[in-house]
C-alpha positions, 0 to 999 in steps of 0.5 A: 181839137188842137190845130196844126198852128198850136202843134207847131208852136209846141213842137217849137217851144217844148224841148221833150216834144222836140225830141220826140219829133227827131226820134220819130223822124229817125224811126219813120222816115224813109232812108235811101241808099245813095251811090255816086259814080264818076264818068272821069275823062283824061286829056285824051278823051278816054274815061276811067273803067274799073273791073270791081270785085263787088259787082257780079252782075257788071264787073266793068263800070265807072269808079264809085261807091256809097255816099256816107251819112252826112257826106256831100255826094260830090266829096263822096267821089273824090273820097272813093277815087282817092281810096280806091285808085290813089287818084285825085280828080276835079268834079266838074258838073253832075250829070244825073240823079236817078233810081238804081238797082231796078234791074232784077238780076242786080246786087245793087240795092234800090236807092239813087245813083248820082253821076258826075262828069270828073277830070283827072287832076294828077298823073292819072296814068301813074296812079292807075298802076296802083289800082291793084292794091285797092281791095275792091278794085281788080283792074282799072284801064283808060278807054275811049268810050267808043271802044268799050266793049263790056256789058255795062249797067244802064246807068254807067252807059248813060253817064259815060255818053253824057260825060263824053259830051261834056268832054267834047263841049270843054275841048270845043270851048278851049279851042276858041 
């Protein structure tokens, strides 16, 4: 009988076994959808909200998108904002990584949702007007978190609340 130690040595030393392992992992290992969203705040403490074409269950929410294969989630949110809104952001802190797509009525596939606290790093008010040119975004708006009246997905609401706490911590730190 082959021991685990022998198998490990064979896989390390025999190229065809190593190749077979790579193929087996790609075929049988679980694959997950990974989405990112940004709770992006401007200097006034307003959060960026977008009305999205492909979110029929919750049209309004945080900007974001899918992480591409081999891409860092933090870079994915930067890329998504640049593509959709021509907006440069500074990714400050990860807020959470949670299961998304668990609601019965959602079109979001089951996977991981990663939320980041971000700050706008260029003139967000100027570039936000270009949102209508992005095919995914119908509308974009800076809004005070307490004035949000739209029905939001649970993870988006959670990211806004946690992002607001981070923004307030920054303001307190900067005041001292």
